[in-house]
C-alpha positions as CSV (number, residue, x, y, z in Angstrom):
1,M,20.8,4.3,11.5
2,G,20.0,4.6,15.2
3,E,19.3,7.5,17.5
4,N,22.9,8.3,18.3
5,E,23.9,8.5,14.6
6,L,20.9,10.8,14.0
7,K,22.0,13.1,16.7
8,M,25.5,13.2,15.2
9,I,24.0,14.3,11.9
10,V,22.0,17.1,13.4
11,A,25.1,18.2,15.4
12,G,27.2,18.4,12.2
13,E,29.6,15.6,13.1
14,F,29.6,14.0,9.7
15,Q,31.4,15.4,6.6
16,R,28.9,17.4,4.6
17,N,30.0,15.9,1.3
18,L,29.2,12.4,2.6
19,L,25.8,13.4,3.7
20,D,25.0,15.1,0.4
21,K,25.6,11.7,-1.3
22,L,22.9,9.9,0.7
23,K,19.8,9.2,-1.3
24,A,18.1,6.7,1.1
25,L,18.0,6.6,4.9
26,T,16.9,3.7,7.2
27,L,16.0,4.5,10.8
28,Y,16.3,1.6,13.1
29,F,16.1,2.4,16.8
30,H,17.2,-0.6,19.0
31,I,16.0,0.9,22.3
32,E,12.4,1.7,23.4
33,C,11.6,5.1,21.9
34,D,8.1,6.5,21.9
35,E,8.7,9.8,20.1
36,F,9.6,9.9,16.4
37,P,12.6,12.2,15.9
38,D,12.1,15.8,14.8
39,Y,12.0,16.0,11.0
40,G,14.7,18.7,11.1
41,F,17.3,16.0,10.5
42,L,16.2,15.9,6.9
43,Q,17.6,19.4,6.4
44,Q,21.0,17.9,6.8
45,L,20.3,15.3,4.2
46,P,19.1,17.3,1.2
47,N,19.3,14.5,-1.4
48,V,17.5,11.8,0.6
49,K,14.4,10.8,-1.3
50,K,13.7,7.5,0.4
51,L,12.9,7.0,4.1
52,V,12.8,3.5,5.7
53,V,11.5,3.1,9.2
54,R,11.9,-0.4,10.6
55,S,12.0,-2.5,13.8
56,S,11.3,0.4,16.1
57,S,8.7,1.1,18.9
58,F,7.5,4.6,17.9
59,K,4.0,5.2,19.2
60,A,3.5,7.6,16.3
61,I,5.3,8.4,13.1
62,F,2.7,10.9,11.8
63,C,1.2,12.2,15.0
64,F,-2.1,14.1,15.3
65,Q,-0.6,17.5,15.8
66,R,1.7,19.0,13.2
67,P,5.3,18.6,14.4
68,N,8.2,20.9,14.0
69,N,10.1,20.9,10.7
70,S,7.4,18.8,8.9
71,E,8.0,20.8,5.7
72,H,11.2,18.8,5.2
73,L,9.1,15.7,4.6
74,L,8.3,17.1,1.1
75,Q,11.7,16.1,-0.2
76,L,10.8,12.4,0.3
77,K,9.4,10.5,-2.7
78,Q,9.5,7.0,-1.2
79,L,8.4,5.7,2.2
80,R,8.9,2.1,3.5
81,L,7.6,1.0,6.9
82,E,8.8,-2.4,8.0
83,S,8.5,-4.6,11.1
84,L,6.7,-2.0,13.2
85,G,4.7,-4.5,15.3
86,E,3.1,-1.9,17.6
87,R,1.7,0.4,15.0
88,V,-2.1,0.3,14.8
89,S,-2.4,3.4,12.6
90,I,0.2,5.1,10.4
91,G,-1.4,8.6,10.8
92,L,-1.5,9.6,7.2
93,Q,-5.2,10.7,7.7
94,N,-4.0,13.7,9.8
95,S,-4.6,16.9,7.8
96,W,-1.0,18.2,8.1
97,T,0.4,15.2,6.2
98,E,-1.6,16.0,3.0
99,P,1.2,17.7,1.1
100,F,3.6,14.8,2.0
101,V,1.1,12.2,1.0
102,K,0.4,13.9,-2.4
103,N,4.2,13.9,-3.0
104,L,4.8,10.2,-2.4
105,E,5.6,8.0,-5.4
106,T,6.4,4.7,-3.7
107,F,4.7,3.4,-0.5
108,E,5.6,0.1,1.1
109,V,4.2,-1.4,4.3
110,I,5.8,-4.7,5.3
111,S,5.3,-6.9,8.4
112,C,3.3,-4.4,10.4
113,S,1.3,-7.0,12.3
114,S,-1.0,-4.7,14.4
115,L,-1.9,-2.2,11.6
116,E,-5.6,-2.0,11.1
117,N,-5.7,0.3,8.1
118,L,-3.4,2.2,5.8
119,V,-5.6,5.2,6.0
120,S,-8.9,5.5,7.9
121,C,-10.6,8.1,5.7
122,K,-10.3,9.9,2.4
123,V,-6.6,10.6,1.5
124,S,-5.2,11.7,-1.8
125,F,-2.3,9.7,-3.1
126,S,-2.3,11.7,-6.4
127,N,1.3,11.0,-7.4
128,L,1.7,7.4,-6.1
129,I,3.2,5.1,-8.7
130,R,3.9,1.9,-6.7
131,L,2.2,0.4,-3.7
132,K,3.4,-2.8,-1.9
133,V,1.7,-4.2,1.2
134,E,3.0,-7.5,2.7
135,S,2.4,-9.5,5.9
136,C,0.0,-7.1,7.5
137,N,-2.4,-9.6,9.0
138,R,-5.0,-7.3,10.6
139,L,-5.9,-5.3,7.5
140,S,-9.4,-6.0,6.2
141,Y,-9.1,-3.6,3.3
142,L,-6.5,-1.1,1.9
143,F,-8.5,2.0,0.8
144,T,-11.9,3.5,0.8
145,S,-13.3,4.1,-2.7
146,S,-12.8,7.8,-2.3
147,T,-9.1,7.3,-1.7
148,A,-8.9,4.8,-4.6
149,E,-10.3,7.5,-6.9
150,S,-7.2,9.6,-6.3
151,L,-4.7,6.9,-7.5
152,A,-4.5,8.3,-11.1
153,Q,-0.8,7.8,-11.4
154,L,-0.6,4.3,-9.8
155,Q,1.2,1.8,-12.0
156,K,1.8,-1.2,-9.8
157,I,-0.1,-2.8,-6.9
158,E,1.5,-5.7,-5.0
159,I,-0.4,-7.2,-2.1
160,R,1.1,-10.3,-0.4
161,M,0.3,-12.5,2.6
162,C,-2.2,-10.3,4.3
163,G,-4.4,-13.0,5.9
164,S,-7.4,-10.8,6.9
165,I,-7.9,-8.7,3.8
166,E,-11.4,-9.3,2.4
167,E,-11.3,-6.6,-0.3
168,I,-8.8,-4.2,-1.7
169,V,-11.1,-1.2,-2.0
170,S,-13.9,-0.8,0.5
171,N,-17.1,1.1,-0.2
172,K,-17.5,2.0,3.5
173,E,-16.2,5.2,5.0
174,E,-16.9,6.3,8.6
175,G,-19.7,3.8,8.9
176,E,-21.6,5.1,5.8
177,K,-22.2,3.0,2.7
178,L,-21.1,4.8,-0.5
179,N,-22.3,4.5,-4.0
180,E,-20.4,1.7,-5.8
181,D,-19.6,3.8,-8.8
182,E,-16.9,2.8,-11.3
183,I,-13.3,3.4,-10.2
184,I,-10.8,3.9,-13.0
185,F,-7.1,3.1,-12.5
186,P,-5.9,4.9,-15.7
187,K,-2.2,4.0,-15.5
188,L,-2.1,0.6,-13.6
189,T,-0.1,-1.9,-15.6
190,H,0.7,-4.6,-12.9
191,L,-1.6,-6.1,-10.2
192,I,-0.3,-8.9,-8.0
193,L,-2.5,-10.6,-5.3
194,F,-0.7,-13.3,-3.5
195,M,-1.8,-15.5,-0.6
196,L,-4.8,-13.4,0.5
197,F,-6.8,-16.2,2.0
198,K,-9.9,-14.2,2.9
199,L,-10.0,-12.0,-0.2
200,R,-13.5,-12.1,-1.8
201,R,-13.0,-9.4,-4.4
202,F,-11.0,-6.3,-5.4
203,Y,-14.0,-3.9,-5.2
204,G,-17.8,-4.2,-4.9
205,G,-18.6,-1.8,-7.8
206,S,-17.3,-1.5,-11.3
207,L,-13.6,-1.3,-12.3
208,S,-11.7,0.0,-15.3
209,F,-8.0,-0.9,-16.0
210,P,-7.3,0.5,-19.4
211,L,-3.5,-0.2,-19.4
212,L,-3.4,-3.4,-17.3
213,E,-0.9,-5.8,-18.8
214,K,-0.2,-8.2,-16.0
215,L,-2.6,-9.7,-13.4
216,S,-1.5,-12.5,-11.0
217,V,-3.9,-14.0,-8.6
218,L,-2.1,-16.7,-6.5
219,N,-3.6,-18.6,-3.6
220,C,-6.6,-16.3,-3.2
221,N,-9.0,-19.2,-2.9
222,K,-12.1,-17.3,-1.8
223,M,-12.1,-14.8,-4.6
224,K,-15.0,-15.7,-7.0
225,I,-14.9,-12.4,-9.0
226,L,-12.6,-9.4,-9.2
227,C,-15.5,-6.9,-8.7
228,G,-19.2,-6.8,-8.2
229,G,-20.0,-4.7,-11.2
230,T,-18.6,-4.5,-14.8
231,I,-14.9,-4.6,-15.5
232,K,-12.9,-3.2,-18.4
233,T,-9.4,-4.4,-19.2
234,D,-8.7,-3.3,-22.8
235,K,-5.1,-4.4,-23.0
236,L,-5.1,-7.5,-20.9
237,S,-4.9,-10.7,-23.0
238,E,-4.1,-13.3,-20.3
239,V,-4.1,-13.7,-16.5
240,T,-2.2,-15.9,-14.1
241,I,-4.4,-17.7,-11.6
242,N,-2.8,-20.2,-9.2
243,Y,0.4,-20.4,-11.4
244,K,-1.6,-21.1,-14.6
245,T,-1.6,-18.6,-17.4
246,I,-5.1,-18.4,-18.9
247,S,-6.1,-16.5,-22.1
248,L,-9.0,-14.1,-21.7
249,E,-11.7,-15.3,-24.0
250,T,-14.4,-13.4,-22.2
251,N,-14.3,-10.7,-19.6
252,L,-12.0,-10.9,-16.6
253,N,-14.8,-11.5,-14.0
254,T,-16.1,-14.5,-16.0
255,T,-12.6,-15.9,-16.3
256,V,-11.9,-15.6,-12.5
257,K,-15.3,-17.1,-11.7
258,K,-14.7,-20.1,-14.0
259,Q,-11.3,-20.8,-12.3
260,F,-12.9,-20.5,-8.9
261,E,-15.6,-23.0,-9.8
262,K,-13.0,-25.3,-11.3
263,K,-11.0,-25.2,-8.1
264,Q,-14.0,-25.9,-6.0
265,L,-14.9,-28.9,-8.2
266,E,-11.4,-30.3,-8.0
267,K,-11.6,-30.1,-4.2
268,K,-14.8,-32.1,-4.2
269,V,-13.3,-34.7,-6.5
270,C,-10.3,-35.1,-4.2
271,V,-12.5,-35.5,-1.1
């Protein structure tokens, strides 16, 4: 849906019963447009739970100052940002977005080539269930440890083809080094790491994944260990590393390290 169609919705030029059936909305502005539209349009779309913003040139989606009608964002449960090549920051660290961020259940960021971080400081994603990040090649990490601690409902993480990511959770925030305490992901069941060529580890401290059932690590050839401390994976019995399914005979860190060393040895033999 483009700018003209959005104006028609606000002006009441669509039948109400048709708008009430909409559950997902994609905004796709073909022309140069710096300003994101007033969130008041969501008032006309009471059942829309998913917002997709793609292939547009907005300078800001979540700007620094609280915009008009921002309360209507609270009806959204899913947000997908796709092919926004000019976005350096999403803006979710701005304080007025906090109720919206806490309400999100699905967050997807795809092909945002200039994006430097998902959030630049502590943000609470307390209801987030699914996270997917793909083809965002300027990201060096996803979250600070303080934000990761808020992910109590997260069930699935999928990170693909982000060429600059070195770790998923960083222990640095605003230039300060934080204590690398254990981070618990109490509901995470699926973790997929795919083609992250600079990834060294998931986190520098200790990790606990009490419900993790599926772990796939594919073409992450610099990752020697999953974390710098201890790791607990009570339910995980096997892991997929570079398309091979491997039974966990020891802890996950040891298994990942053995596969990394095996890969390095194979490279030397080939040379």
